N, C-alpha and C positions, 0 to 999 in steps of 0.2 A: 254541612255546618262545621263539623270538626276540622275539615281542611281550611275553611275560612278563618277559624280561630287560630290555627297554627300559623297561617299566613300573616294574620294581624300581629301576632306575637313577634314574628320575624321582622316585620316592618317596624315595630316599636323598638326592637333591639338595634336595628340599623339607624333609626332616628336618634337613639341615645348616643350612638357613636358619631353621628354626623351633625350634631348641633353646635355649630360655631357661634361664639359670642360676638355680636356685631358692635357692641358698645363697651368694649374692654377698657379703654381709657377712662370713660365715665365711671364704670364700676370700681376701678382701682382708686380713682379720686374720691369717691364717696365712701369707700371702705374704711372702717376703723381698725381693721386687722393690720398689725404692724408689718407683716410679711407682704400681703397682697398689695397694700397701699403703696409700698415703697419699691416694688419690683420695676426695674427699668426695661431696657430693650436688649434682647439677646444678639450678640454679634454673629453675623454670618461667617462661617469658617472658623469659629472658635471651638472650644471643647476638644473632643477626641474621637477619631474614627480610624478604621483600618480596612484597607482593601482586602477582600477575601474573607472577612470575618464579620459576624454579628458582634456588636459591642453593646454592653449593658452595664448597669450599676454606675458607680462613679463617686469617689470620695477623695478629697484633696487635702494636702497639708503643705505648709511652707517649711522647707528643709534648712539644715545648717548652712547650706550653700547658697541661700537666698533664692533658690529656684522653687517652683511649685511642682509637687509630686502627686500625680493622680493614680489611684488604684481602681481599676475597672475589671470587668469580666469580658472575655471573648471566647468564641468558638467558631469553627469553620462554617461559612455560609453555604457550603455544600450540603449541610444538614438543615432540616426544617428548623425555623427559629424555636418554636415550641412543639415538642419538648427537647430540642437539641441541647439547650443549655443544661438540662438535667444530667446528661451523660457525658458531655464533652467540654464544659466550661472550664476555664482556668483564669486565675486572677493575675492580671498583668500590671506593670508599672510604666507610666509615661511621664514625661518631664516638659515643663514650659517655663518661659521667662516671666510670664505674667499670669495672674489667676485665671483669666478667661481663656487662655490658650492662644493659638492651637497647641495641643500637647503632642509630643513625638514619642513613639514607642521606645522604651529603654530595655526592658527585660521581662521575663516571666517570673513573677514573685512566688506564686504557689502552683507549680506544675503538678501533673499527675505523678503519683509516686508508688502505684501498685495497688492491686485490689485488696491486699491484706490490710491496708490502712483504712480507717473510717472515712478519710477524705481522699482516698487513693485514686479515684477516677474522675472527680470533678470538684472544683472550688468555685465559689460564687458569693454574691452579696457582701463584698468587702466594705468595711468602714475603718478608716485609718484614724488613730488617735496618737498624738505625741504627748508623752508624759515624762517629765524629768529626764530628758535626754534619750528616752527609749521611744521607738516607733512600734505601735501595737496595732495589729490587724485583727479585728473581729470579723468572722466570715462563716459561711455555710459550706460544709463539705459533704460528699457522698461517695458511695462506692457500689460496685456490682461485680459479680464473678464471671461475666461473660466476655466473649470476643468483642472487638470494637464494633459499634453499631453500624449497620448497613443502612444508608440513607433511605432507600426505597421501602424499607421495612420498619422504620422508626416511627412509632405512634405512642400515644399514652398507654395503649393496651399491650405494647410490645414487652417482652421479658426484660429488656434493658431498663425501660422506664418504670415498670412495676417495682423492680428491685431498687433502682436509684432513688425513686421518690420515697420509698419506705425507709431508706437509709439516710435521709437528710438530717444533719445535726449541726449545731453551732459550736465553733471552736475558736481558738486564739493562736496567733503567731507573733513572735517578737523579734526585733532586729535593732542593732545599734545605729543603722543608717537606713534611709529609704531604699537603698540599692541592695539590701540584704547582706549576707544570707539570712533567711528567716528560720527561726527555730520553731517548729511546729510540735504540738503535743500529740502523743500516741493515742489519746482518748479525747472525745469531745467534752466541752465544759458544760453543755446542756444536753444530757441524754434524755431519752423519753422515759415516761413513767406510766404504768398501767392505770386505767380508770381516771385519767385526767384529760384536759383539753389538749395536752401535748403527748398523748400516748402513741401517736402515729409518727410525728416528726417535729423538729424544731428548726427554724430558719429565720432569715431576715433580721439579723441582730443590729441593734444600735445601743451604744453604751456611753455612760459618763464615768470617767475615772476621776475620783476625788483626790484632793491634795494628799490625803493619807494613804493613797494607793488602793482604797476600797472601790468597788465597782457596783453600779446599778445598771442592769442591762434589760432592755425591752426586746421581745422577740415574738415571732409569729409561731403559733402552734396549731396543729390539727390533731384531733383525737380519732380513735377508731369508732366507726359507726357500722356495726356488723362486720362484714368482710371488706368494707371500703373505709372511707375517711369522712370526717366532718367538714364543715365550712371553716373558714379562717377566723382565729381569735388572737388577740394580743395579750401577753402576760409580761410580768417583770420578775427578775431574780436579782439577788445581791450576793456579793462575795467579798471576803476580806482583802483579796488581791486579784490581779488579772488571772492568776493560775487557779483560783478557786479555794475551797469548794463553793459552788454556786447553789443557792437555795431559792427555789421559786416561792414567791410571796403570795399573800392573799389566799392562804389555804389551798393552794394549787388551783385556784379559780382565775379565769382571765380578768383583766381590768377593762378591756373593751371586748364585748361579747356579741355574738351573732344575734341573740334574741333581744338585745337592748340597742346597740349602736349599728347593727348590721355588720356585714363582713368588712374587715379593715386589714390593711397590710402596708408594708413599706414605711415603717415609722422612722423618723429621725428625731432623736431626743438630745436636749442640751440643758445646762443649768446656768442660771445667773443669780444675781443678788435677790431676786424675788422668788426663786424656786426653780422647779423643773418645767420644761416646755417640750411639746412634741408636735410635729406635723406628720400626717400620714394620708394615704390615699382613701378617698371616700368611694369605696368599691361599689356601693349601691345607691349613691346620690341621696343619702339620708339627711345630710347636714348642709350640703352646698347646692343641692338641686342639680348637680352636674356629675354624671358618672365618670369617675376617674379624676375629679378635681381634688384639691387638697383641703384637709381639715386641720385646725389647730386646737390644742387643749393645754391646760396647765395644772400643776399640782404643787403642793408645799412639801410633800414627803416622797413623791414618786410612786405612791401606791393608790391614792384616791385622786382621780382625775376629773376635771370639770371642763366642758367645752368652752372655748372663748366666747365672749358675748357676740362677736361677729366672726364666726368660725371659718369662713372661706379664706384659705391661705394662698391658693394658687388655682389657675385654670389650665385646662388643656389647650385653650386658645392663647397663643403667645405672640407678643409684639417683637418684631425684629428690627435691627438698626438700619435696614434698608427701606423702612417705611411700611413694610407689609405686615399684615396680621394673619396668622395661619393657625388652624387647629391641628395639633399633632395627633398622629395615629394612636400613640400611647405616650404617657408621661408618668414615669415611675421613679422609685428609689431616690426621693429628694434628699439632698445633703446641703447644709449651709456651711460655708467657710467664713469664719469670723476674723475680723481685723480690728484691733484695739477694743476687743470685747463687744463689737457690734456686728450684726449680720452684714456681710459685704458681697457675697456671691452665692447664688442658689444653683446647685448642680442637679441635673436630671438625666436619667436614661430615657431615650426617646426614639421614635421611629416615624417613617413616613407612612402613607396609606390612609385609607378611610377609617381605620380602627380594626381591632382584632389582631392578635399577634402574628398570624400567618397571612396577613394581607399587605405586608410591607416588602419593599425592595432593599431597604437598608435601615440600620439602626446605628445610633451613636450616642455619645455623651455630650450634652449641651450645658451651657452656663449662662445664667441671667444675672447681671450685676444689679445690686440695689442702688437706688438713686442716692447720691451723696447728700 
């Protein structure tokens, strides 16, 4: 009986990953969610990929040169996807003539810089913000004191990953141009704090930089749970400038928490005339009925959040401009590029395969335009 229950659970997990939506156009047409309703078709060959590398994340900005500048993460595909990113990722910069790409590799924006730095062995989760002539990268960094990882020995239980996961922190880098050089801080802006939901790590930042230079940042935290870590929660912090100091709000409590909303990660936050908005991954299908689908919520102050009336913001099932509809193996790290203060392009980190990080042959950054 126990074996049958385990098999049933495994089959349910596979089903959750393998559930393609067959009536995607109808669902988008009926939706009152402004994101989901207006999503168009993804161009084949758009976005950004690199031979020999896993590519993840993805955040774009229009530069002073009228080109589009994408900041993404990459690491060698000789390493297993997960947890290879944790120990070998670097933030790279790619350029395109149009928002949907294709983007061409330009340079490594945030390379490894030595184990003695808090972000010295890996950089990941970039979000680019342009503010008053400055280009600002919010990102996650990590370090470990060991030799370079050996592919055959790299697992979540390996010494590289135990150290690197425990050292994940959020930081900021600044440049006068998207081509760099990038000035990085010697300390993270969101360190961990004992007895909080972020006592173990901070990562996955998304930020709004206000006109006066102050910042509201949303981030993912994990707390210690005995000798391991908790599930994922989202919190917010504020600072008078991009350099800090950052203060976590809500009495060090998460705004989206495991026991209420279920696990949540990969937020993208923005502000308009009506207040703050966020989309994030529905990790456990609590709001969308789809594991890995997107959820949207809103807030007047960035602290107290309410789920949108029709909260499904996107699906892992994607319509392509060649007429095909496919379910992506993963669809993460959403980012919206705005034009004329309106959502214009939705960027995602994605991969092929049936689902599960280590069932893919390639990963890349894809772009879905909004319908005009």
